[in-house]
C-alpha positions in Angstrom: -51.6 -73.6 30.3 -47.8 -74.3 29.3 -47.1 -74.7 25.3 -44.3 -76.7 24.4 -42.0 -74.4 22.2 -40.9 -76.9 19.8 -44.3 -78.1 18.5 -44.9 -74.4 17.2 -42.1 -74.8 14.8 -42.8 -75.9 11.3 -39.6 -78.2 11.5 -39.8 -79.1 15.0 -36.3 -77.8 16.1 -34.8 -74.5 17.3 -32.2 -72.7 15.6 -31.3 -70.0 13.1 -31.1 -69.3 9.6 -28.9 -71.5 7.6 -28.4 -69.4 4.4 -26.6 -65.8 4.2 -28.4 -62.9 3.1 -28.4 -62.6 -1.0 -26.2 -59.8 -1.4 -26.7 -59.2 -5.1 -30.6 -58.4 -3.9 -29.4 -55.9 -1.3 -26.9 -54.3 -4.0 -29.6 -53.9 -6.2 -31.8 -52.6 -4.3 -29.4 -49.9 -3.1 -28.5 -49.2 -6.9 -32.2 -49.0 -7.9 -33.0 -46.1 -4.9 -29.9 -44.3 -5.7 -30.9 -44.1 -9.4 -34.4 -43.2 -8.4 -33.5 -40.3 -5.8 -30.7 -39.0 -8.2 -33.7 -39.2 -11.0 -36.0 -37.1 -8.4 -33.6 -34.8 -7.8 -32.5 -34.2 -11.9 -36.4 -33.3 -12.3 -37.1 -31.4 -9.2 -34.3 -29.2 -10.6 -35.6 -29.3 -14.2 -38.8 -28.1 -13.0 -37.1 -25.5 -10.6 -35.3 -23.8 -13.3 -38.4 -23.9 -16.0 -40.4 -22.2 -13.0 -37.4 -19.5 -12.6 -37.0 -18.7 -16.2 -40.7 -18.1 -16.2 -40.9 -16.0 -13.3 -38.1 -14.0 -14.7 -39.2 -13.5 -18.2 -42.3 -12.7 -17.0 -41.0 -9.9 -15.0 -38.6 -8.7 -17.9 -41.6 -8.5 -20.1 -43.5 -5.8 -17.7 -40.4 -3.7 -17.2 -40.0 -3.4 -20.9 -43.9 -2.7 -21.3 -43.6 -0.3 -18.3 -40.3 1.5 -20.1 -41.4 1.1 -23.8 -45.0 3.0 -22.3 -42.8 5.7 -20.4 -40.8 6.5 -24.0 -44.1 6.8 -25.9 -45.5 9.5 -23.2 -41.9 11.2 -23.7 -42.0 11.3 -27.2 -45.8 12.3 -27.6 -44.7 14.9 -25.2 -41.5 16.4 -27.4 -44.0 16.1 -31.1 -46.9 17.8 -29.3 -45.1 21.0 -27.5 -43.0 23.4 -28.1 -39.3 23.6 -26.7 -35.8 23.6 -27.9 -34.5 21.3 -29.9 -31.0 21.5 -29.2 -29.0 22.3 -25.8 -27.4 25.2 -27.4 -30.9 27.1 -28.1 -30.5 27.7 -31.9 -33.3 25.5 -33.2 -36.9 25.6 -32.0 -39.3 22.6 -32.8 -43.1 23.0 -32.8 -45.6 20.8 -32.2 -46.4 18.3 -35.3 -49.5 19.2 -36.3 -48.4 22.9 -36.2 -45.4 22.1 -38.5 -48.0 20.2 -41.1 -50.4 22.8 -41.3 -47.3 25.3 -41.7 -45.7 23.1 -44.6 -49.1 22.9 -46.3 -49.8 26.3 -46.3 -46.5 26.9 -47.8 -47.2 24.4 -50.5 -50.6 26.2 -51.3 -48.6 29.3 -51.4 -45.8 28.5 -53.9 -43.0 29.1 -51.7 
């Protein structure tokens, strides 16, 4: 069965589109999509910066905790042990509890 092509067309004649493409619409879409992409990139950059700062802050906090713990261990060993208090070995340190007892005995004896 052979169909007549002219009968399928709404206006009954073959041809081409007679009006131009709207450049205003094309430019509007291009500008809108560009702004959307720029907004998306800025938002991703802010998210990346926020997450990076949080990770760095957490790393610094855990580092400080370890450093502070190490410092406390060293201070406790100094306060609770015998040893030289200076490098010239002219003064000697005693544990804090022993020093408190000596000072209390001296105060009781009236020295």
